[in-house]
N, C-alpha and C positions, 0 to 999 in steps of 0.2 A: 156542693156542700164544700167545707175546708177537708184538707185530706186527714186532720187530726188534728188535738190540743196538744202543743208543745207550750209547757211554761215558759214566759215570756216572750215567743217569740209572734210579735203579730205583721211577720213581713207578707209579698205577696208568695213567698215561697208556698204559701199554706194550701195553694190552688192550684187544679190542675186541669187545663185544656183539653179536647180533642179535636183531630183534623178533621175536618168533611172531606171526603176524597172527590164526590162526586156533587155537579151542581145541582143543589135542589131549584128546582124550576118550579114556576106559579106559585103555590102556598104550599109547599115542602119548606122554606126555610124554617117560621115558627113550631113545624113539627119537629124539626131535626134539633131545635134548639130544646123545643120543651123536651123530649125523649133522653136528650144528653142531661139535660139539666134532672131528671126525673132519676136519671142513673147515679147520681153524684156527681158530674161532670161540672165545674162550674162555668167553663166558659166554651166557646168553638172559635174555631178557625177557620173560615169559611172563605167559599170564592165568591166576590161579590157580583161580578158580571158572568155571563155566560163564556164560556171560554172559546165556545166558534166564534163569536162576534169579531168582525174585521170591521176598520171605522171604512164609512161609507157616507157621501154628502146627503146631509139631510135626516141620517139613519139615528133613530132613537136606543141608547143605551140600552142593551137588553138585560137590566138589574135583574138577581135572584128573587129581589122581593121590592114592593114600596116600602116607604118608610112610614108608613102607617099599618103593617102588619105586626109590629113591635113595637112596645113604647120607648119612649127615649131612656131610660134607665134601662132597659133590657139593649138595645143597640149598646150602648156605653158600656154596660159591666159585663155585660156576657156573649161578645162578638167582636173577635178582631180579626179585622177584613185580610183576605188572601188577593193579591196582585193576580192576576192573568200569566203563567209559568210559560205562555208562546214568545212572552214579550222578548226583544231581542234588540236593546239599543246600540250595538255593536256591529250590526251585522254588514257584510258586504254589500248583500243588497239594500240599496236605496230606499227603494216602498215599504220595504219591510221594517226598517229603522226608524221613518218615518211614522206609518203606523203604530210602532211599538211607542215611541216617542207621545203622541198625542194619546194612545189608549191611557198609556199611564198615568196621564197628567187628569183625562176625564174619571178614570176609576178613582185618584185621590181625590179628585172634587167629590165625589160621591160620598166617598167613606167622611168626609170632612163636613159633609151635610147630615149623616148621620151622626156626630159627634162620638164618633167612634176614638177610642183611646190609643189603639194603634193600628198598622197596615203590616204585613208581612210581604217585602220586597221578593221578589224570586233571586235567586242567585246567579250575579253575574257566568254569561255561558262561555267566556276567555279570560285570560288572565291580565290582558288591556281591555281595562274596562270606563275608558276616558269618558266617551261620552254618555253612557248611564250614568256614572258620576255627576256628570257636569247637569243633565236634565234632574236628576235627583236633589242637587244642591239648588237648581232654581224653586223648584217645589218649596225642598226647605225654610227657604226666603220667605216664604207665605204663608207657612203652617204656625197656628200660635199654641194647641196645646195635645195636636195628636203627633205621636213620637212613628217613626217608622224604621221597622224590626229587616235588617239585612241577613235573609238567610244563607247561610252557609254551611258546607258540611263538616263535621268535625273531622280534618283530615291529615295527618304530615307522613309523606311517605320517607321510608328510612333508604339511603344508598346503601346498594349493594354491592357487595366485592364484584361481581361481575360489570356493574356501574364502573367501578373504580379501574378496572383492567380496562375499560372499554374507553375509558376516560384519557389513558394513556396512550392505547392505539389509535385512538381517531381523533389524535390531535387538541385535545381537552373537550371536544366534542362529545356530550352523555346523553341521557336520558333526563328529562326534566325531572327535577324533586317538586310534587308537589308539597305547598301549604299552605293551607286553608287563610293562615293568618294573613300572609303575605297579602292576598287579594282584600282582605278584610284593611291590612293597613292602607293599601294604595287608596281605596277606596276612601277612609275616613280623611286621610290628607288631602284628596282631591275637594272633599267637602269641607275640608276647613276644621275639622273637629268639630263637626255641630254635634251638641248636646242632645238632640232630638232623632240622630241618629245611633242605632242599637244594632244588636246582633243574636239573630236566633241559629242555633247549632244544632245541625240534624246528627245525632246520635244512631249510630249504627254497628254493626257486630265489630268494630274492630277499632281498638282506639290508639293514639300515638303515643309516646313514653310520658311517662309524668312531668317529667319538667318539660316538654313541650305544652300539655295541659297546664301547665301554670301558669301559662302567659296569661290564660283567657280570663282568669280571676282578677286581674288589672283594666278589664275591659267591661264596657258597657253592655253585655249579656242580658236581655231579659227572658228567653226562654230557651230550653234544651228539650227541644222535639224528640222523641224517643220513638223511632222507629220498631213496627212491631219485631222485624227481624236481629231486631240487636239482643230478643230473649233469648232465652236458653227454658229447656222444661223439667222440672224436676220431677221427683218419682211418683207424684200423683197424677203429672200429668199439666201440672199449672204453668203458667210464665212465671220465669225467675230472671234473673239478671247475675251476670259473671261476680266475682270478688272486685274487679277493678272498675267495672260499671257503678257497682252502689258504691264503692267509693266517691267515684266521682259527684252521684247522683245526688249524697248527701253533701258534701263539699258544694253546689250547686245551692241546695237548700238552705245552706247556711250563708250561704252569699245571695239571698232575693231571689232566686232566677225561680222562676215558674216551670212547671215541667207541663208538655203537649205531647200526647199519646197519637202515633201517626201509622197508617198504613193497613191491613188486612189483616183477620185473625188467622194466626198461625198454631192458636191450638183450638182442638176439638172439646172444647168442655162445655157441659150441659147449662145452657142458660136458665135454667129452672132452677134452685136448689135443691136439693132433698128436703122433703116434706114442705115444699108451697106448693098449694094449688097450681095446675097447669093454665087457668085463666088470670091469673098473677099477670101484670105490665111485663112487656119481654125487655129482658135485660140487654144493654148494649152489648153487642158483638165485643166492643173490649175493654167491659167491664172488668174481665179478670185479670187484664193488663193496670188497671185503675187500681185495683184490688192491692197489688204488689205495692205497686208506686205509694199508696196512701200507708200500707206493710212496714215498708223501708222508712216514711217519713216519719210514722208512730214512733219506731224502735229509737229514736235517736232518743239521747240522755238529752235533759230539760236542762237551758241555758243557767250557768252556774249566776249566782246571787251578783260577784262582780259584772258581770256580762250583762247582765239586765241593767244593775245601774249605770252605764257605759253606753247601754243601747241607743240612748237618744245623743251619744257623742259621736258616732260611729262618722267617719269622713267629713268631721264637719271644724273646718278651720278656725282655730283659733289665736290671735296674737299672743305671743309670750307675755307673761306678768314684767312686768318695771319694778321689782320690789325697793330699787332704789329712790327712783324719784317720785314713786307714788305708794301711798299709803296703801295697806291691804285692807277690804271692806268686811268687816264681821261673818257676814256670810261664806267669805273665799277662806277664813282660818276657820270657820266650822267645818268645811268640807275637807281640810288636809285635815284635822284631828281628830276626823274618823278612821283615819287610816291606822289601825292597832297595829298590824306587820310590821310598819315602817319605827313607830317608836317603840317596839318588843324588838327590833334588831338593835337602834341607840341604846337602849338599855344595856343589851348583851355587852355591847360594845365598852359603856361606861363598864360596867363590872367588872369586865376582864383589864381595861385599865387601872382599875382602881386597886385589883389583886396583884397586879402589878408594881404597883408604885408604893404601897404600904404591905408590907412584910407580915405575916401572922402576927410574929411578935413587938409589934410596933402601932399593933392597931388600936389601945388604948392611951397611946400617946400622941397618935399624928395625925392631926387634922389637913385634908387634901383642899388646897380651893381651885373648884370646878368654877369657869365661866361659861354660860351660855351666852353666845353674841347673834343678835337675832332672835330673842326670847318669844316673839309672840305672844299670844293669849298663855303661855305657858306648858304645852307639853313635854318640850324636852326638859325644863325644870323636873315635871314630875317623874319623868323616866330615870332623869339622875339621881334624887332623892330616893328612888323606889331601890334601883341600885347598889347605892348605897347601904339602906338598909337590908337587899337580899345577901352581900358581901361581910357586914357588919364593920364599913368604914366608917368614920366620921367626914363628914362633908361641909363646907362653907359655900355658899353657892353664890355667885354674882350674875343676877338676869339684866343684859343690855338689851332694850329693843327703844328703835329710833320711832315708832309709831305712838304717839302721844294716848290714842283712843286705845291701843291696847294695853297700854303701861296702864292705863285705869281698870281694865280687866285683870291685870297680872298683880294689881296693888289686894283686886278685891278677893284673888283665888289664894294672895299668901295669908289672908288673914282668915279664909274659911278654912284653910286646912291647918291653920296653927303654926304656919312656918317663920313665922317672923323672927327668930331666933337664928335660922338657919339661912336663909334669903333675903340679899338686899336688890331692890330693883333699882334699876340704873335707867335714868331715861335721858338715852341718847344716842348719838351716829357713833358705833366701834369705832370709827376712823379718827374720831375727835376726841374720845373721853380717855383721860389720865385716870387710870388704874390706881390705887392705895396699896398694892402690892402686885405682886406677880403670881402669876397664875399655873396649877401645876398640870390642869387639865381645860383645853378651851373644846366647846362644842358646839358646833351649830349647824345648821338645816337651811345652807343657801343653794343647793344644786341645783338646777334647772335639766329638763329633756334632755340637754345635750353636755350636761355636766358644767361646764363654767359659764353658760348664756347666760346666766344672771346675776354674772360678776361674784363669785365665789371668791377666784382667785382675789380681785382687787382687794373686796375687804377682809379676807385673811392675812393679807399680807399687811394691811394697815391693823387690824389687831394683835398680829405675833410679837408685837413690841412686849405687851405686857404679858407676854408666855415665858416663862425658866427655860433657859437655854438645853434642858433637858426633858420640855414638858414637850405633852402631848397632845397632838390635833387631832380631834375625830370629826371629820372624816380626815383622812391621814393622806389620801391620794383619792384621784378620780380621771377616768379616760371616757372620753367620747369616742365613737364608733360611729360608721355610716354605709349604706349598703344601696345598689340602685333599683329605684321599682319603675313598674307601669301603676300609675296612677290616675285613667283616666278622666274620672269625675273629679278627683281635686284641680287638675288641669283646667277643664270646664268651667268648675266652679270660680277660678282665680282669673281665665281669661275674661268672664263676664264681667269684671271691671273696666273693661277697655282702657288699660294704662301699663307701664312698665312696671312702676312701685310696686305691685301688686307680686309682679313675678318676682321681685330683689328681697322680699319678705319670707322670714323664715316662720314658720306658722306650727303650733302644736295641735295635734291633731291626733284624734283615735283611730290609726290605720284599720281597715275594715276591706274595702273591695280595692285592695291592692294584688300586685303581682310580685316577688321579691325576686331578682334575677341573677344575685351572687350574694356570697356568702358576706356575712358583715367583715369590716377592718378596722383598723385601731385609726384615730386622729390624730388628736390631744391628748397629752398626759399633765396632769398638775401635783404636785406634794408638796403636803403643808406638815410642819412648817418650814420655809423655804429660808434660811439664815444667809442666803450668797448674799455678797455684797451687786453683785452686776445683773441681779434676776430682772428680766424680764415677762412680763406674760403675753406677748406679741408670738404667733406662730406661724409655723409654713409647714404646709406637707403636700404631697405628689402621691396620689393612689392610683396604681392599677388594678380594676377587677376583670377577672377572666369568667365571663357568664358561663353559667348551670350547663354542661354536658349533655348532649342530645335535645337540647330545648330548640335550637331553630333560631331564629333572628329576632331583634325585640325592638320596642322601641323604651329609651327611659326617661320619663315624666321631670325626675327631680332623685332626690335621695334623702332616705330617711334615715334621722340620727338618733342616737341613743347615748346612753351612759351606763357605766360600772363604778362603783365606787368601793372603795377599800376603808371600812369604818376604821375598825382598827384588827390589825394581825386576820385572823382567820372569819371575822365579821364582814359579811359585804353585803351593800345593798344596790339595787341597779336595774334596768328594763332592756339590756343587750340582751337579743331572745334566747341565744344562748345559757345563759346565767341569770336570766332573770329572777328578780324574788317572786314568788308566787302568791298572790290574792294581794298585791298590793296596787293602789289604785292612785297615788299622789302624782304620778308624771304619766303622761301621754309621748307618743315618741313625737320628736321635731321634723318637719317637711323642708328641705331645699329643694323649691322650686327650679326647674327651667324654662328659661323664656320661650325657647322651640325646642319640641322633643328632638333626641338625637336619636336618629337609627344605628342600632347597631346590628350588622350585619352577620348572619351563622358563622362564630369561630373568631370571630373581631374581641378585642378586649376594648374596656372603656378607661380612660384615662382622665382623672379629675383632679383639680389643685385645689385647696383650700386654705385660706388663710386667717386667722386671726389677728387684728389690728386693734390697736391703743391710739387715743388722743388722748388731754387732758380733762376734756366734758363725757368721753364715749367709747365705747369697745363697740366693733363691731367685724362682720363676716362678709368674706368675699370669696367666691367660689368659679371654675368655670371648668369647662370640658376642653379637653384638648384631643382625645382620641376616642373615635376614628373619624370624627372631623368637631371642627374647634367651634365653641361656644363664645358668644360675647362675654368678658368679665363681669359677673354679677355684683350687683350692690357697690358700684366701686366709690371709696371714700367716705362710704357707710352714705351714701345720697338717699337710699328709702327706706333703710331698716338700722334700728342701733339700740342699744341698751345706755341708756343716761347714768354718769358716773355721779 
């Protein structure tokens, strides 16, 4: 049964399994499964084949149970296969190596026959695992639905002072720093980033640094195998986890990673709770550990309403809007109009601008001309009129909108609200309209996830000709930001298209299963109004990111992009993680992928170049990495992705 009920969480992290350490021979498997399910575990991680088996000519595979002892749904939903741990595909002994290869293929074939959803592969026995990866890669080519979870210890040893001293004394020869992520990275690269190759992490009593752990959240981790020796003992003698382990497990839950409890019980807790008759079913020896994991899960806060709204968009790649080329649909308008926070910020900005524009002693005699360019169905018109009412200023509004369908809605709104004397609707592209008078304030919501990626600079440059020389633009400026990320799922989703064009496209995506590898840095800034005669919206920047300390090596799949905008003075709006406007959902981050992920060694920076290019009919981005290894320049001449003017 699930660990508990958490509002909004329908992920696999609700389910907890238990590892079966002893081979359940004969009819033992159904009894082990039933006992585990009766003890509130949701599935078992069980060996499929007798560990003493070695292939011999004509031998029948000694499986743990016939496929008939459990129903198909039980095999599929409640059993994860455990491949024999003696297997060593990179052994020096050729006989052992060949036996290992044959046995692995036999066991995977049996697991496929049972329709298991996943099998756990034993950890590589050495850092050089080329033959193991080759055999697994062959198997992956033939799998349809089943996933293979490579079991790895969660460890990264830190260099000690003695190691550093020895490195100098022994001519740079020192003890090897163990980092299980390096092993995973080698294995997955050899298997060409197969989407069916995942990770199961063994969690023991010691944990690497926080930054080192963070790398795993961008990887396809499916299970956290909690060893009983990772648990401490509380004052009542029950198992519990350290604060660091608790925090890690909670983070795993938030990333849809299941827990599996493994090991022998180290806590002498009575299997029969007080007040329960002794002839009651015997509790599982690891039930106290399950109770504690369930307690941690149930203690988590419910998913906020915004997260529940966004949950179906997590790691789902969407092409950015083309608001100039395409007319938005009513459903799109309605989604954005529900963002109360955004329009509250706009109302605050307009109110401050009105107060600055019109002194209190001129309120009765001065009428401010405000133009909403790209008015849509009217939310900014409403916010501006509410700001005027709040500040007691008189307002004349021009609502300029190029979408004829949205103009129909605008006319209906104005009639319904009785704004006919206050608002004039203009059905025109802002870049082509000849205004009858100059505006005091120009208001727009043309920002994209990267700030300028929906052509706000081009639109506002075209519209500022009807702004007074001392007029105010809301927003007054906006800046884009990027940071390198590990995003294995996004990479595999793009790779599935099997072409270069999809790797040269920027995507809007609710980032979730990612690891951020360095703090954000500014990319491009635009300021409005911009009356410079030689103004150009082309941009180029070169950025160097220093990876987080103590993290170790990492793999960069691309760059996450954000923006921050100054609407007016101290009123800002944005999604840059450090300054993001709370509870706002109009924008997800943007993702710039790399055709080939870049391996960044421990201590090395990554240098990236970004260009914003302009032509008469389109605007596009190009990007490339030059350090530590050069990548191709992506999207040259806007061949794969552009925004049409």
